[in-house]
N, C-alpha and C positions, 0 to 999 in steps of 0.2 A: 311926534311920527303922524303921520295922516296916508297908511297904506290905502284906505279903504276911498280917501279922496282922491287919490292918482290912481284909480282903478285895480292896486295889487289886490292880490288874494286872502282871503281870511285865512289868518293864522293860529288854526284850534291846534291847541296841544294835547296828546291821548292822554299821555301819563306823563307824572312827575314825581321824582324822588321828595317824598316829607308835605304830600298833598294829598291832604284827604276826600274821599268822591265829598260832594257834595248831596244834601239831605233836599235841601229849601234854596227857596228861589234868593234871598239874599246868602246863601253861604255859597252860590255860584258864581254871584258877583264879584263875593271876596277872594275866595280860591281863585279864582280866575283873574284878579288883578296880579293875584301872589303869584301864580304863574308867568306871567308878561311883566314881571319887576320891569321897571324902570322903562316901560315903552306903553305910551295912550293907548288908546285900543275901545274900538266901537260897541257901543251895547250890543249888535248885532252879534258881532265874535263871541261875546261871554252867553250870549241866547243860546247863540249855535252849538257852543259847547255842551252849556244847561241839557239841551233839549239831547243830543249828543249822547249824555251818562242819565238819560231818563226824566231828567225836570222838565215837565209840560205845565202849563197853568191853564185854567181853562178859560182865560180871556188877558190876552196878551197883551192888554195896556197896564196888566198888576205888574210886569217887570220893570214898566216906573217906579213904581213902590220899592222896589227891592232895591235900585241905584240911590234910589233919593235917604231911603233907608241907611248904608251902608255909608252914605256920604255924611249924614248926621250924624255915626256915628264917629266918625274920623277915618273912616277905612279907604277909601275910594274923596277925590278931588278931580271938578275940571278938567280934561288939558285937551289940545287938538282938535281938528276937523277931521269929520270923515262924511262921505256920500253914503247915504242909507241907500239899498236898494229897497227897501220898505215902503219907500215914499219916495221914487224917482228919480233919484237921486240928488236929493236936497240935504244941503248940508250942514251937518247938526252936531254938535261939541263930543268927543271921548271925554273917556275918564281914565286915571292913572292911580296905582296905589299910592297913599301915602303915607 
């Protein structure tokens, strides 16, 4: 499912039953993956959702560590391709809940 690659809008859930408010970058990644369970998502979607909830990192590149850690722990895996707004539309892999 490649919403961003097709120029679609980001799907940022505001609330969901059974999902706790994340407190760390890795918990943002894992909780967002659970919110969109069964659908691939772009890193930008998860990061935007986390920032909407008040989770900010001083260095944006730190989000990459959160995604790599969540993948290493078996929560997510690469899936789909998404055009990234922050990279002039370059296509990058997305993620999906394992």
